[in-house]
C-alpha positions as CSV (number, residue, x, y, z in Angstrom):
1,M,-11.1,-11.0,4.5
2,A,-7.4,-10.9,3.9
3,S,-5.0,-11.3,6.8
4,A,-3.3,-8.2,8.2
5,R,0.1,-9.4,7.0
6,K,-1.1,-10.0,3.5
7,T,-2.7,-6.5,3.4
8,L,0.5,-4.9,4.7
9,I,2.7,-6.7,2.2
10,T,0.3,-5.9,-0.7
11,G,0.2,-2.2,0.3
12,S,3.9,-2.0,0.6
13,A,4.4,-3.6,-2.8
14,T,1.9,-1.2,-4.4
15,F,3.8,1.7,-2.8
16,V,7.1,0.5,-4.2
17,V,5.7,0.0,-7.7
18,G,4.2,3.5,-7.6
19,L,7.5,5.0,-6.4
20,A,9.3,3.2,-9.2
21,L,6.8,4.5,-11.8
22,W,7.1,8.0,-10.4
23,L,10.9,7.9,-10.5
24,I,11.1,6.5,-14.1
25,F,8.3,8.6,-15.6
26,T,8.7,11.9,-13.9
27,P,5.5,13.7,-15.1
28,S,3.4,10.6,-14.5
29,N,0.6,11.0,-12.0
30,V,0.0,7.2,-12.1
31,G,3.0,6.6,-9.8
32,V,1.8,9.1,-7.3
33,V,-1.7,7.6,-7.2
34,L,-0.3,4.1,-6.7
35,M,2.0,5.4,-3.9
36,V,-1.0,6.9,-2.1
37,I,-3.1,3.8,-2.5
38,G,-0.2,1.6,-1.4
39,G,0.5,3.7,1.6
40,L,-3.1,3.7,2.7
41,E,-3.3,-0.1,2.2
42,A,-0.1,-0.6,4.2
43,M,-1.3,1.6,7.0
44,Y,-4.6,-0.3,7.1
45,G,-2.6,-3.6,7.3
46,G,-0.6,-2.2,10.1
47,Y,-3.8,-1.1,11.9
48,K,-5.3,-4.6,11.5
49,S,-2.1,-6.3,12.8
50,V,-2.0,-4.0,15.9
51,R,-5.8,-4.3,16.5
52,G,-5.5,-8.1,16.4
53,G,-7.9,-9.6,13.9
54,D,-9.9,-8.8,10.9
55,V,-11.6,-5.4,10.9
56,T,-14.8,-5.1,8.9
């Protein structure tokens, strides 16, 4: 299982890439989907770091 920090960083990076795609290609739904996935992953990483350990 990935560490909480790695999950948080990966989710944040995915969110930023999705935001960039959404801003560059305005009608693109891919950017919005990546932003949602990245935001959820970042929140999960934050939850894991607060909880203290890997959550299954």
